[in-house]
C-alpha positions, 0 to 999 in steps of 0.5 A: 500499499502506498503510504499517504502524504499528510501535508496540505496538498492545496492552496485556496483560492479565495477570489474563486470561493467569493464569487461562488458565494456571492453568485448564489445571492442573485443580487449586487447589493453586498455589505462584508461585515465580517460577521463569523457565523458559526456552521453548526446547525440545530433544528428540528423536523416537522415530518412524522416519524415511522414508529409510534411512540409509545406514550400513554394516555389518559382517556376519558370513558366518556365519549362526549365530556360532561360540559355542564357546570357542578352545582357547586361550581361558579357560573361563568358571567353573561357578559362573556363574549363568544368564543371563535372557532378556529379556521381562517383565523380572520375572526369570522367563523361560527362562534360558540360559547366557552365551556366553563370546565375548561376555562373562559378564553376569547377569540383567537387571533389572526393565525398566520398562513405557515400555521393552519388548523389541523382537523385531528381526531383528538377524542378517537371519534373521527377527525373533525376536532380542530387544532390550532397553535397560535402566539398570543400576547402572553405567550404561545397557546395551542387550541383544540375545539372537541365536540364543541368544547373550547379549551386551551393549554400554554406552550411554555417559554416559546420566545419566537415562534412554534409549530405542530410538528407532528400528531401520533395516535394512541388509544385510537386518538391523535396527540398533538406534538408541538416544537419550539423553532428556535429552542428544538424543545418539543411538547406533547398535547392531548385531550383529557376530559375533553380539555387539552393539557400539556403531557409531557416536555422534551428538552431536544427533539433529539432526545426522542427515541425514534427509529431509523428510516433507511433511504436506502438501506442496501443489505450489508456485507456481513459484520465480519468485513469490519473487523479484519483489520487492525486496532488501534483506534479506540475500543471497537466494540462487538459487531452487531447482531442485526443493525441497520444498514442505511449506507455502504461505500468502497472508497480510496480514503487511504489515497493509494489509487484503489477503491477498497477501503469500507465506509457503512452507517448504520443504527444499532440503537444509536447512530455509527459509522465505520471504516475499515482503511489501510487495514485499520477499523475505526468509527465515530458515534453520531448523536443529535440525529433526531428525525431522517438517518445517517447516510455516507453520500460519498467523497469531496476533497474540502479538507485544506490541511487533512491530506486525502477526500472527505467523507460528506454525509447526512446527519439527521434531518431538521424542520424541512432540511436535511443536516450535513457534516464532514468526516475525515480520517487521519494520518493513523487511518482513524475515522473522526467528524470535523468540528466547526469553529465552536469546537461543536460537531459541524452540521450545515442544512439543506433545505427550504420551507415557507419564508426561509431556505439554506444551501450547502456547497463544498469546493476544493479546500472549502465548504460554504453556506447560504440562508434567507429569510422572508422580510415584511416587504414580501421580499428576501435577504439572503446571507452566505460565507464560506468556510476553510479548515483552519486547524487539522479537522475544524472548519472555520469562518473564512476571513472576508467570504461573508456576503449579505443581499436584500430585496431579493424576489423568490426567483432570485433565490437559489434553486440548487440546494446541495452542490458537493463535488456531484453528490446528491442527498 
């Protein structure tokens, strides 16, 4: 085997990178302010996982909750204004008198188009119950209209905005997950005796156990293939009995001109990337994946200091985006994951939703990202920057590579959200 030269093999072309980042922005108004964004992004996904969580939900024995107040309960004032049932959010919908067993609520404020009312089956008698998450003056709220009974529950500590990220069945009824877009905190709600209640709060969607969704799931050649080489990269545990293989590649990580290095990502209770390079077995545990899966997409030579190509891989998903990271092998042929400028595991994003989007791209000796946001005047602002390997195993902001544009239309935004050495998500 030819020994790899571990010295830097590239010199980054600064002007070329700046041109690439700027070309993705689609405007000539720029400002190089010298800001140093961190590449790491932690978001959450609004897709529905395949597996049904096992949360036990209290179920009322009555199909229809008793809305008659107890004889010793205070009777609500007749001055309480009629309630607007969630719908279009414009205040023109039919009205329903608040039920005293769930509290008295005012009219629902206008609901943005990005958070429409959902029709779910919160009581198990059919999908005719209206569920809306909305921001009020005193905080975020989840409102449920079930059998014409209106109830609300507070969504704690939401400073920006929240959204209904998932629903799942428990005891034949729809349970609702609401996620804080900024913090990634997920709240689980259900109706109990006809009134909506907060059942559980998760610190982060990453804490929720979610079965992987292999895409694709090629058959492994056998765990024994990983254990034929020498050790030297830490304590490799016993081979998993029945792992879910999400990607398997034979590539040239050793730089000897032969694609005989074995690279596999798999799930066996935790996500792992394992490599067999020049006879050396090593692996990296990958945490904070959340929904989605870990998959090695292929190789791209993006490291300025690490010799040979690097591994580009998906490391889960967020809110309408795919999370992407970079892995490499060091001089001992041991696998490692690159970190960002804050020494966190590198995680950039690619994807778009209403009003927001992000793009990942790469080239010889660098990676780059763009992000854009819809403004109040219905135009977009877009920001971009490039990152280089400033020290072994670490990507940091490339000085003077940031680019900012505003006043863009939707047609001027990037169309290709992932562009890296011909690889595909």
